[in-house]
C-alpha positions as a Markdown table, in Angstrom:
| # | Residue | x | y | z |
|---|---|---|---|---|
| 1 | Met | 2.8 | 196.1 | -103.8 |
| 2 | Leu | -0.5 | 194.2 | -103.3 |
| 3 | Asn | -2.5 | 196.9 | -101.5 |
| 4 | Lys | -2.6 | 200.8 | -102.2 |
| 5 | Ile | -1.7 | 203.2 | -99.7 |
| 6 | Thr | -4.7 | 205.2 | -99.2 |
| 7 | Val | -4.0 | 208.9 | -98.7 |
| 8 | Ala | -6.8 | 211.4 | -97.5 |
| 9 | Val | -6.3 | 214.7 | -98.7 |
| 10 | Asp | -8.1 | 217.9 | -97.3 |
| 11 | Ala | -9.4 | 219.3 | -100.6 |
| 12 | Met | -10.6 | 222.5 | -99.1 |
| 13 | Gly | -7.6 | 223.6 | -97.2 |
| 14 | Gly | -5.2 | 226.1 | -98.0 |
| 15 | Asp | -5.1 | 229.3 | -99.9 |
| 16 | Asn | -5.3 | 227.6 | -103.3 |
| 17 | Ala | -8.1 | 225.0 | -102.6 |
| 18 | Pro | -9.6 | 223.3 | -104.2 |
| 19 | Gly | -7.9 | 223.8 | -107.5 |
| 20 | Glu | -4.2 | 223.2 | -106.7 |
| 21 | Ile | -5.0 | 220.6 | -104.2 |
| 22 | Val | -7.1 | 218.6 | -106.8 |
| 23 | Lys | -4.3 | 219.1 | -109.4 |
| 24 | Gly | -1.6 | 217.9 | -107.0 |
| 25 | Ala | -3.8 | 214.8 | -106.3 |
| 26 | Val | -4.3 | 214.0 | -109.9 |
| 27 | Asp | -0.4 | 214.5 | -110.5 |
| 28 | Ala | 0.6 | 212.2 | -107.6 |
| 29 | Val | -1.8 | 209.1 | -109.0 |
| 30 | Ser | -0.3 | 209.8 | -112.2 |
| 31 | Arg | 3.2 | 209.2 | -110.8 |
| 32 | Ser | 2.6 | 206.4 | -108.8 |
| 33 | Ser | 0.1 | 203.2 | -109.2 |
| 34 | Glu | 0.6 | 202.5 | -105.5 |
| 35 | Ile | -1.5 | 205.3 | -104.2 |
| 36 | Lys | -5.1 | 205.8 | -103.8 |
| 37 | Val | -6.3 | 209.3 | -103.1 |
| 38 | Val | -9.3 | 210.1 | -101.1 |
| 39 | Leu | -10.4 | 213.8 | -101.8 |
| 40 | Val | -12.2 | 215.1 | -98.8 |
| 41 | Gly | -14.5 | 218.3 | -99.1 |
| 42 | Leu | -17.5 | 219.9 | -101.2 |
| 43 | Glu | -18.1 | 217.2 | -103.9 |
| 44 | Ser | -19.4 | 219.5 | -106.5 |
| 45 | Ala | -16.2 | 221.7 | -106.4 |
| 46 | Ile | -14.1 | 218.7 | -106.4 |
| 47 | Lys | -15.9 | 217.4 | -109.4 |
| 48 | Asp | -15.6 | 220.6 | -111.2 |
| 49 | Glu | -11.9 | 220.6 | -110.7 |
| 50 | Leu | -11.4 | 216.6 | -111.6 |
| 51 | Ser | -13.4 | 217.2 | -114.8 |
| 52 | Lys | -10.1 | 219.0 | -116.2 |
| 53 | Tyr | -7.9 | 216.2 | -116.1 |
| 54 | Lys | -7.5 | 212.8 | -117.3 |
| 55 | Tyr | -6.7 | 210.2 | -114.4 |
| 56 | Asn | -7.3 | 206.4 | -113.6 |
| 57 | Pro | -10.7 | 206.6 | -111.6 |
| 58 | Glu | -9.9 | 203.7 | -109.4 |
| 59 | Gln | -7.2 | 205.8 | -107.8 |
| 60 | Ile | -9.1 | 208.9 | -106.6 |
| 61 | Glu | -12.4 | 208.8 | -104.6 |
| 62 | Ile | -14.4 | 211.6 | -103.3 |
| 63 | Ile | -15.9 | 211.8 | -99.8 |
| 64 | His | -18.4 | 214.6 | -99.1 |
| 65 | Ala | -17.6 | 216.9 | -96.5 |
| 66 | Thr | -20.0 | 220.1 | -96.0 |
| 67 | Glu | -17.8 | 222.3 | -93.9 |
| 68 | Ile | -14.5 | 224.2 | -94.1 |
| 69 | Ile | -12.5 | 225.1 | -91.0 |
| 70 | His | -11.0 | 228.4 | -92.4 |
| 71 | Thr | -7.6 | 230.1 | -91.5 |
| 72 | Gly | -7.9 | 231.9 | -88.4 |
| 73 | Glu | -10.8 | 230.2 | -86.7 |
| 74 | His | -10.1 | 228.7 | -83.2 |
| 75 | Pro | -8.5 | 225.2 | -83.7 |
| 76 | Ala | -10.0 | 223.4 | -80.7 |
| 77 | Gln | -13.7 | 224.9 | -81.0 |
| 78 | Thr | -13.7 | 224.5 | -84.7 |
| 79 | Ile | -12.4 | 220.6 | -84.4 |
| 80 | Arg | -15.4 | 220.1 | -82.1 |
| 81 | Ser | -18.2 | 222.1 | -83.6 |
| 82 | Lys | -17.3 | 221.5 | -87.2 |
| 83 | Lys | -17.7 | 217.9 | -87.3 |
| 84 | Asp | -18.6 | 217.6 | -91.0 |
| 85 | Ser | -15.4 | 219.6 | -92.1 |
| 86 | Ser | -13.0 | 218.4 | -94.6 |
| 87 | Ile | -10.1 | 218.2 | -91.7 |
| 88 | Val | -12.4 | 216.1 | -89.2 |
| 89 | Val | -13.8 | 213.7 | -91.7 |
| 90 | Gly | -10.1 | 213.1 | -93.1 |
| 91 | Met | -8.8 | 212.7 | -89.6 |
| 92 | Lys | -11.4 | 210.2 | -88.9 |
| 93 | Leu | -10.6 | 208.3 | -92.0 |
| 94 | Val | -7.3 | 207.8 | -90.6 |
| 95 | Lys | -8.3 | 206.9 | -87.1 |
| 96 | Asn | -10.7 | 204.5 | -88.6 |
| 97 | Lys | -7.9 | 202.6 | -90.5 |
| 98 | Gln | -10.0 | 203.7 | -93.7 |
| 99 | Ala | -6.9 | 205.9 | -94.8 |
| 100 | Asp | -3.3 | 205.4 | -94.1 |
| 101 | Ala | -2.7 | 209.0 | -94.0 |
| 102 | Leu | -4.0 | 212.7 | -94.4 |
| 103 | Val | -2.5 | 215.7 | -96.1 |
| 104 | Ser | -3.6 | 219.0 | -95.5 |
| 105 | Ala | -2.8 | 222.5 | -96.3 |
| 106 | Gly | -5.4 | 223.9 | -93.9 |
| 107 | Asn | -5.6 | 225.5 | -90.5 |
| 108 | Ser | -2.4 | 224.6 | -88.7 |
| 109 | Gly | -3.7 | 224.6 | -85.2 |
| 110 | Ala | -6.8 | 222.5 | -86.3 |
| 111 | Leu | -4.6 | 219.8 | -87.6 |
| 112 | Leu | -2.5 | 219.8 | -84.6 |
| 113 | Val | -5.5 | 219.6 | -82.3 |
| 114 | Gly | -7.3 | 217.2 | -84.4 |
| 115 | Gly | -4.2 | 214.9 | -84.9 |
| 116 | Gln | -3.8 | 214.7 | -81.2 |
| 117 | Ile | -7.6 | 214.6 | -80.2 |
| 118 | Ile | -9.1 | 212.4 | -83.1 |
| 119 | Val | -6.2 | 210.3 | -84.4 |
| 120 | Gly | -4.6 | 210.2 | -81.1 |
| 121 | Arg | -0.9 | 210.1 | -79.8 |
| 122 | Ile | 1.0 | 206.7 | -79.6 |
| 123 | Lys | 0.8 | 205.6 | -76.0 |
| 124 | Gly | 3.7 | 206.8 | -74.1 |
| 125 | Ile | 4.2 | 209.9 | -76.5 |
| 126 | Asp | 3.9 | 213.1 | -74.5 |
| 127 | Arg | 3.7 | 215.4 | -77.4 |
| 128 | Ala | 3.6 | 214.9 | -81.1 |
| 129 | Pro | 6.1 | 217.5 | -83.0 |
| 130 | Leu | 5.7 | 218.8 | -86.5 |
| 131 | Ala | 8.9 | 218.0 | -88.2 |
| 132 | Pro | 9.8 | 219.4 | -91.8 |
| 133 | Leu | 12.7 | 218.9 | -93.7 |
| 134 | Val | 14.9 | 221.8 | -94.4 |
| 135 | Pro | 17.6 | 221.9 | -97.1 |
| 136 | Thr | 21.2 | 221.9 | -96.5 |
| 137 | Ser | 24.4 | 222.0 | -98.4 |
| 138 | Lys | 24.6 | 218.3 | -97.9 |
| 139 | Gly | 20.9 | 217.6 | -98.5 |
| 140 | Val | 18.1 | 217.9 | -96.0 |
| 141 | Ser | 17.9 | 217.9 | -92.3 |
| 142 | Leu | 14.9 | 217.3 | -90.1 |
| 143 | Leu | 13.7 | 220.3 | -87.9 |
| 144 | Ile | 11.8 | 219.0 | -84.9 |
| 145 | Asp | 9.7 | 220.7 | -83.5 |
| 146 | Cys | 8.8 | 223.7 | -85.7 |
| 147 | Gly | 5.5 | 224.8 | -84.5 |
| 148 | Ala | 3.6 | 222.1 | -82.4 |
| 149 | Asn | 4.7 | 222.5 | -78.8 |
| 150 | Val | 5.9 | 226.0 | -77.7 |
| 151 | Asp | 6.3 | 225.1 | -74.1 |
| 152 | Ala | 8.3 | 221.8 | -74.3 |
| 153 | Arg | 9.9 | 220.2 | -71.4 |
| 154 | Pro | 13.2 | 218.1 | -71.4 |
| 155 | Ala | 11.4 | 214.9 | -71.7 |
| 156 | His | 9.5 | 216.1 | -74.9 |
| 157 | Leu | 12.8 | 216.8 | -76.6 |
| 158 | Leu | 14.1 | 213.3 | -75.8 |
| 159 | Gln | 11.3 | 211.9 | -77.6 |
| 160 | Phe | 11.6 | 214.4 | -80.6 |
| 161 | Ala | 15.4 | 213.4 | -80.7 |
| 162 | Lys | 14.5 | 209.7 | -80.9 |
| 163 | Met | 11.3 | 210.1 | -83.4 |
| 164 | Gly | 13.6 | 212.4 | -85.6 |
| 165 | Ser | 16.3 | 209.8 | -85.9 |
| 166 | Ile | 13.9 | 206.9 | -86.7 |
| 167 | Tyr | 12.4 | 209.1 | -89.4 |
| 168 | Met | 15.6 | 210.2 | -91.0 |
| 169 | Glu | 16.9 | 206.6 | -90.8 |
| 170 | Asn | 14.0 | 204.9 | -92.5 |
| 171 | Val | 12.3 | 207.6 | -94.7 |
| 172 | Ile | 15.5 | 209.6 | -95.8 |
| 173 | Gly | 18.0 | 206.7 | -95.5 |
| 174 | Ile | 20.5 | 208.2 | -93.5 |
| 175 | Glu | 22.5 | 205.5 | -91.5 |
| 176 | Asn | 23.1 | 206.6 | -87.7 |
| 177 | Pro | 21.8 | 210.1 | -88.2 |
| 178 | Arg | 23.5 | 212.9 | -86.3 |
| 179 | Val | 21.5 | 214.6 | -83.6 |
| 180 | Ala | 21.9 | 218.2 | -82.2 |
| 181 | Ile | 20.2 | 220.6 | -80.1 |
| 182 | Val | 19.7 | 224.1 | -81.2 |
| 183 | Asn | 21.9 | 226.4 | -78.9 |
| 184 | Ile | 23.6 | 229.7 | -78.6 |
| 185 | Gly | 27.0 | 228.2 | -78.6 |
| 186 | Val | 28.6 | 224.9 | -78.7 |
| 187 | Glu | 29.7 | 224.8 | -74.9 |
| 188 | Glu | 27.4 | 222.4 | -72.9 |
| 189 | Glu | 26.9 | 225.0 | -70.1 |
| 190 | Lys | 25.5 | 227.4 | -72.8 |
| 191 | Gly | 21.7 | 227.8 | -73.4 |
| 192 | Asn | 18.8 | 228.7 | -71.5 |
| 193 | Ala | 17.2 | 226.4 | -68.8 |
| 194 | Leu | 15.5 | 224.1 | -71.0 |
| 195 | Val | 18.6 | 223.5 | -73.4 |
| 196 | Arg | 21.0 | 223.1 | -70.2 |
| 197 | Glu | 18.6 | 220.5 | -68.7 |
| 198 | Thr | 18.2 | 218.6 | -71.9 |
| 199 | Tyr | 21.8 | 218.4 | -73.2 |
| 200 | Pro | 23.1 | 215.9 | -70.5 |
| 201 | Leu | 20.1 | 213.7 | -71.0 |
| 202 | Leu | 20.5 | 213.6 | -74.7 |
| 203 | Lys | 24.1 | 212.6 | -74.0 |
| 204 | Glu | 23.0 | 209.6 | -71.8 |
| 205 | Met | 20.6 | 208.2 | -74.7 |
| 206 | Lys | 22.1 | 205.0 | -76.0 |
| 207 | Asp | 20.1 | 204.8 | -79.0 |
| 208 | Ile | 20.7 | 207.9 | -80.8 |
| 209 | Asn | 23.9 | 209.6 | -82.1 |
| 210 | Phe | 24.0 | 212.9 | -80.4 |
| 211 | Ile | 26.6 | 215.3 | -81.6 |
| 212 | Gly | 26.2 | 218.0 | -79.2 |
| 213 | Ser | 24.9 | 221.5 | -79.8 |
| 214 | Ile | 24.2 | 223.3 | -83.2 |
| 215 | Glu | 24.2 | 227.1 | -83.5 |
| 216 | Ala | 21.6 | 228.3 | -86.2 |
| 217 | Arg | 24.5 | 229.5 | -88.6 |
| 218 | Asp | 25.5 | 225.7 | -88.9 |
| 219 | Ile | 22.1 | 224.5 | -89.8 |
| 220 | Pro | 22.2 | 225.2 | -93.5 |
| 221 | Thr | 25.7 | 223.4 | -93.7 |
| 222 | Gly | 24.3 | 220.2 | -92.6 |
| 223 | Tyr | 26.1 | 219.8 | -89.6 |
| 224 | Ala | 23.5 | 217.6 | -88.2 |
| 225 | Asp | 20.7 | 215.5 | -89.8 |
| 226 | Val | 18.0 | 216.0 | -86.8 |
| 227 | Ile | 17.8 | 219.3 | -85.4 |
| 228 | Val | 15.9 | 219.2 | -81.8 |
| 229 | Cys | 14.3 | 222.4 | -80.6 |
| 230 | Glu | 11.0 | 223.3 | -78.8 |
| 231 | Ala | 8.4 | 224.8 | -81.3 |
| 232 | Phe | 9.0 | 228.6 | -80.8 |
| 233 | Val | 12.7 | 228.6 | -81.8 |
| 234 | Gly | 11.9 | 225.8 | -84.5 |
| 235 | Asn | 9.2 | 228.0 | -86.1 |
| 236 | Val | 11.6 | 231.2 | -86.1 |
| 237 | Ile | 14.3 | 229.1 | -87.7 |
| 238 | Leu | 11.9 | 228.0 | -90.6 |
| 239 | Lys | 10.3 | 231.1 | -91.2 |
| 240 | Leu | 13.9 | 232.7 | -91.4 |
| 241 | Tyr | 15.0 | 229.9 | -93.8 |
| 242 | Glu | 11.9 | 230.8 | -96.0 |
| 243 | Gly | 12.4 | 234.4 | -95.8 |
| 244 | Met | 16.0 | 234.3 | -96.6 |
| 245 | Gly | 15.3 | 232.0 | -99.6 |
| 246 | Thr | 12.8 | 234.6 | -101.0 |
| 247 | Leu | 15.3 | 237.4 | -100.4 |
| 248 | Phe | 18.1 | 235.6 | -102.1 |
| 249 | Met | 16.2 | 234.6 | -105.1 |
| 250 | Gly | 14.9 | 238.1 | -105.6 |
| 251 | Thr | 18.2 | 239.7 | -105.2 |
| 252 | Leu | 19.6 | 237.3 | -107.7 |
| 253 | Lys | 16.8 | 237.8 | -110.2 |
| 254 | Asn | 17.5 | 241.6 | -109.9 |
| 255 | Val | 21.0 | 241.3 | -110.4 |
| 256 | Leu | 20.6 | 239.0 | -113.5 |
| 257 | Lys | 18.2 | 241.6 | -115.0 |
| 258 | Ser | 20.4 | 244.8 | -114.2 |
| 259 | Ser | 22.2 | 244.9 | -117.6 |
| 260 | Leu | 22.4 | 243.6 | -120.8 |
| 261 | Lys | 25.4 | 241.6 | -120.1 |
| 262 | Ser | 23.8 | 240.3 | -116.9 |
| 263 | Lys | 20.7 | 239.3 | -119.1 |
| 264 | Leu | 23.1 | 237.5 | -121.7 |
| 265 | Gly | 24.8 | 235.4 | -118.9 |
| 266 | Ala | 21.5 | 234.6 | -117.4 |
| 267 | Met | 20.3 | 232.8 | -120.6 |
| 268 | Leu | 23.6 | 230.8 | -120.3 |
| 269 | Ile | 23.3 | 229.8 | -116.8 |
| 270 | Met | 19.6 | 229.8 | -116.1 |
| 271 | Lys | 18.8 | 226.0 | -116.7 |
| 272 | Pro | 21.6 | 224.7 | -114.3 |
| 273 | Leu | 20.8 | 227.6 | -111.9 |
| 274 | Lys | 17.2 | 226.4 | -111.7 |
| 275 | Asn | 18.3 | 222.8 | -111.2 |
| 276 | Ser | 20.6 | 223.8 | -108.4 |
| 277 | Phe | 18.2 | 225.8 | -106.4 |
| 278 | Lys | 15.4 | 223.2 | -106.8 |
| 279 | Lys | 16.7 | 221.8 | -103.6 |
| 280 | Phe | 15.7 | 224.9 | -101.7 |
| 281 | Ser | 12.4 | 224.8 | -102.7 |
| 282 | Ser | 9.8 | 223.7 | -100.2 |
| 283 | Glu | 7.8 | 222.3 | -103.0 |
| 284 | Glu | 10.5 | 219.4 | -103.6 |
| 285 | His | 10.2 | 218.1 | -100.0 |
| 286 | Gly | 6.7 | 217.7 | -99.4 |
| 287 | Gly | 5.0 | 218.5 | -95.9 |
| 288 | Ala | 5.7 | 218.3 | -92.5 |
| 289 | Pro | 4.7 | 215.0 | -90.6 |
| 290 | Leu | 3.1 | 215.2 | -87.4 |
| 291 | Leu | 5.0 | 212.5 | -85.5 |
| 292 | Gly | 4.0 | 210.3 | -82.7 |
| 293 | Leu | 0.5 | 209.8 | -83.7 |
| 294 | Asn | -1.5 | 206.4 | -84.4 |
| 295 | Gly | -1.6 | 207.4 | -88.1 |
| 296 | Leu | 0.0 | 209.7 | -90.2 |
| 297 | Val | -0.9 | 213.4 | -90.7 |
| 298 | Val | 1.2 | 215.7 | -93.0 |
| 299 | Lys | 0.8 | 219.4 | -92.9 |
| 300 | Thr | 1.9 | 221.1 | -96.1 |
| 301 | His | 2.3 | 225.1 | -96.5 |
| 302 | Gly | -1.1 | 227.0 | -96.7 |
| 303 | Ser | 0.1 | 228.5 | -100.0 |
| 304 | Ser | 1.0 | 225.0 | -101.4 |
| 305 | Lys | 0.8 | 224.5 | -105.2 |
| 306 | Ala | 0.1 | 221.3 | -106.9 |
| 307 | Lys | 3.6 | 220.1 | -106.9 |
| 308 | Glu | 4.0 | 220.3 | -103.0 |
| 309 | Val | 0.6 | 218.7 | -102.6 |
| 310 | Ser | 1.8 | 215.9 | -105.0 |
| 311 | Asn | 4.9 | 215.3 | -103.1 |
| 312 | Ser | 3.4 | 215.4 | -100.0 |
| 313 | Ile | 1.2 | 212.6 | -101.0 |
| 314 | Leu | 3.9 | 210.5 | -102.5 |
| 315 | Gln | 6.0 | 211.1 | -99.1 |
| 316 | Cys | 3.2 | 209.0 | -97.4 |
| 317 | Val | 4.0 | 206.0 | -99.3 |
| 318 | Thr | 7.6 | 205.8 | -97.7 |
| 319 | Phe | 6.5 | 206.8 | -94.5 |
| 320 | Cys | 3.7 | 204.0 | -94.3 |
| 321 | Glu | 6.0 | 201.1 | -96.1 |
| 322 | Gln | 8.8 | 202.0 | -93.6 |
| 323 | Arg | 6.1 | 201.6 | -90.8 |
| 324 | Ile | 7.4 | 204.6 | -89.0 |
| 325 | Ser | 4.4 | 204.6 | -86.3 |
| 326 | Asp | 5.3 | 201.0 | -85.6 |
| 327 | Lys | 8.9 | 201.6 | -85.0 |
| 328 | Ile | 8.3 | 204.6 | -82.7 |
| 329 | Lys | 6.0 | 202.3 | -80.6 |
| 330 | Glu | 8.8 | 199.6 | -80.6 |
| 331 | Ser | 11.4 | 201.9 | -79.5 |
| 332 | Leu | 9.1 | 203.1 | -76.7 |
| 333 | Phe | 8.8 | 199.4 | -75.6 |
| 334 | Glu | 12.4 | 198.6 | -75.9 |
| 335 | Asn | 13.1 | 201.7 | -73.5 |
| 336 | Glu | 10.6 | 200.5 | -71.1 |
| 337 | Val | 12.2 | 197.0 | -71.0 |
């Protein structure tokens, strides 16, 4: 690879900034020579963190930003008023093609608003959805949308289905990915007005592999590769996933510590058990891309630690190499023709 992928990273966003963010950036460049990371934020704070590590200085750059958009601040207002915030400066780097992507664990609303106002949507895309990967028994599925568009219309869900298919085929490598719409039953006549109106339109789409409805209980089984829904439903699914994972792991730990026998058994199975549960950790899958923009914006959890930040940065390489935004544009052009 002749040119490095340049990833801007919001060093001030999230609960663990800048420490874990900087640590994740250092880890990412140590794992790949194909990446250059631009850390955006308070220069003195970033330098203090970088001083703790050894890294290739040619792969990490600092761009000073004097302001921070905090959790809870009004998204649209802060995007407009805090023009020198780490999020806005990072977005402008992507818009001006000085960076190929932006990764942030910061204010979700500000990222959604900034992505659409500053980076801009691809011409023809009505809404830009957040699309995280969720673990299943067969690997991962893409949940689209999980928080960006709570009042979506059928036309939006059709675009989500198409963008999700392009992502799963080119980034994850799943040929002819199965697309399903979240519903309360498998029958076509089931669901609310949005689902009932969207279902037949998805059936008519020739360029996706639509397999019908999916009930929530079938999502963890890997029944579909692309799970289409509006953001309210998607966010509930995502948060329930995370909550059940925490509950399950907590329950398992309590059981393994409940007696001397169980503690001895835990010593024997702990290593393979940890390896098995790795795929259920959000840290392993990186962040959620905001699809449909003229550049790549990736949202990681507000509580992200270094590993998730690192994987989110590395995730950008595949996205950029596979030209996902260009392929979304091409698919829209084909539909117009």
